[in-house]
C-alpha positions in Angstrom: -12.6 -6.8 -2.2 -11.4 -10.1 -3.7 -13.6 -13.1 -3.7 -10.6 -14.8 -1.1 -10.6 -12.2 1.3 -14.2 -12.0 1.9 -14.3 -15.9 1.9 -11.6 -15.5 4.7 -14.1 -13.0 6.7 -17.1 -15.4 6.4 -15.1 -18.1 7.5 -13.8 -16.3 10.4 -17.5 -15.1 11.5 -18.8 -18.2 10.8 -16.1 -19.8 13.3 -16.8 -17.2 16.0 -20.7 -18.0 15.8 -20.7 -21.8 15.7 -17.9 -22.6 18.2 -19.0 -24.4 21.0 -16.0 -24.6 23.7 -17.7 -27.2 25.8 -16.4 -29.9 23.9 -12.9 -28.9 23.8 -10.0 -29.3 26.0 -9.7 -25.8 27.7 -6.0 -24.5 28.4 -5.3 -22.5 31.4 -6.0 -19.0 29.8 -2.3 -18.2 29.9 -2.7 -15.8 26.7 -5.1 -13.0 27.1 -4.8 -12.0 30.7 -4.5 -8.9 32.7 -0.9 -8.5 33.1 0.5 -10.8 30.7 2.7 -9.9 27.8 3.3 -11.1 24.0 5.8 -11.5 21.3 4.5 -11.9 17.7 6.8 -12.3 14.7 6.4 -12.8 11.1 8.8 -13.2 8.1 7.9 -12.8 4.6 9.2 -12.4 1.0 8.0 -10.9 -2.2 9.3 -11.8 -5.5 7.4 -10.0 -8.4 8.1 -10.3 -11.9 8.0 -6.5 -12.6 9.1 -5.2 -9.4 12.2 -5.6 -7.4 12.5 -8.5 -4.6 11.3 -7.6 -1.1 11.9 -9.4 2.4 10.0 -8.3 5.6 10.3 -9.2 9.1 7.7 -7.8 11.6 7.8 -8.0 15.3 5.2 -6.7 17.7 5.6 -6.6 21.8 2.2 -6.2 23.3 1.2 -6.0 27.1 -2.2 -6.5 28.4 -3.5 -3.8 30.7 -6.6 -5.8 31.3 -8.7 -8.7 29.5 -9.8 -6.8 27.2 -7.1 -4.2 26.3 -3.5 -4.5 24.9 -1.0 -1.5 24.5 1.7 -2.7 21.8 4.8 -1.5 20.0 6.1 -3.0 16.9 8.8 -3.0 14.2 8.9 -3.5 10.7 12.1 -4.1 8.6 11.9 -4.3 4.9 15.0 -4.9 2.8 14.1 -3.8 -1.1 17.1 -3.1 -3.3 19.9 -3.0 -1.1 18.0 -0.6 1.2 16.7 -0.8 4.8 13.3 0.5 5.4 12.3 0.4 9.2 9.0 1.2 10.6 8.2 1.8 14.5 4.7 1.7 15.3 2.4 1.9 18.5 -1.1 0.7 19.0 -3.9 -0.4 20.8 -5.6 -3.5 20.6 -9.5 -4.4 22.3 -10.3 -7.9 22.4 -14.2 -8.5 22.6 -14.6 -12.2 22.8 -12.2 -13.9 25.3 -12.0 -17.8 25.2 -9.2 -20.1 25.8 -8.9 -21.4 22.1 -10.1 -18.2 19.9 -9.7 -14.7 21.1 -10.5 -12.0 18.1 -9.5 -8.5 18.4 -9.7 -5.2 16.5 -7.4 -2.5 16.6 -5.3 0.1 15.3 -1.7 1.5 15.2 0.3 4.7 13.9 3.5 4.4 12.1 6.6 6.2 10.7 8.5 4.3 7.9 11.9 5.6 7.2 15.0 4.2 5.4 18.8 4.1 5.6 18.7 6.4 2.3 18.6 10.1 3.1 17.1 10.7 -0.5 13.7 8.9 0.1 11.2 10.9 2.4 9.7 8.9 5.5 6.2 8.3 5.5 3.6 8.2 8.3 0.1 7.2 8.8 -2.1 4.6 10.5 -3.6 1.0 10.1 -7.0 -0.5 11.4 -7.4 -4.3 11.4 -9.1 -7.2 12.8 -7.4 -10.5 13.8 -7.9 -13.6 16.2 -5.6 -15.6 18.4 -5.9 -19.4 17.3 -4.1 -20.8 20.5 -2.4 -24.1 19.7 -1.1 -24.5 23.2 -1.1 -22.4 26.5 1.3 -20.0 25.4 1.8 -20.3 21.6 -1.0 -18.9 18.9 -1.2 -18.6 15.3 -3.0 -14.9 14.5 -4.2 -14.3 11.4 -4.6 -10.7 10.8 -6.4 -8.4 7.9 -6.2 -4.9 7.9 -6.3 -1.6 5.9 -3.6 0.8 5.5 -3.5 4.8 5.5 -0.8 7.0 4.2 -0.2 10.5 5.8 -3.7 9.2 8.1 -5.9 10.1 5.1 -5.1 8.5 1.7 -5.8 4.9 1.5 -2.7 2.9 0.4 -4.1 -0.6 0.7 -5.2 -3.6 2.5 -3.1 -6.5 3.9 -3.5 -9.9 5.2 -0.7 -11.3 7.6 0.0 -14.3 9.9 1.8 -13.9 13.0 3.5 -16.7 15.5 2.6 -15.3 18.9 4.1 -16.2 22.3 2.2 -15.4 25.3 4.2 -15.1 28.7 
């Protein structure tokens, strides 16, 4: 694991362990609450010297079954070399520390990646991750997420770090 990722994980753990919310102005817990919903989205691009340029759009819709469990569906669109890849996914997040400002979770999803090109085979797999909602208002949070992706449910494909903009309603 790279030193930057280790540093980010240690910083997240330190923030969770030392956070004292009594001094902060508390929001109306409009975020992670039974019956609420959320929409998350992120946009990214890659421009490697030795590979093709990529553009990614990833969005998720979540429903909070209760204050600890969220059921979600996601869709990722990736454009690479004039081909459109689409990846629908379903998953579950578990929230283990609910506060109005910082709300961390762990989760997992299964996905099915396909393309508009009939000669490229589809891929399926799963991913496991940890993340947190950092609320900047009652309904809006910045959501960093770090995880590992498995192809065909057994071969590690790699790790990722992603930051979503999340709206709760």
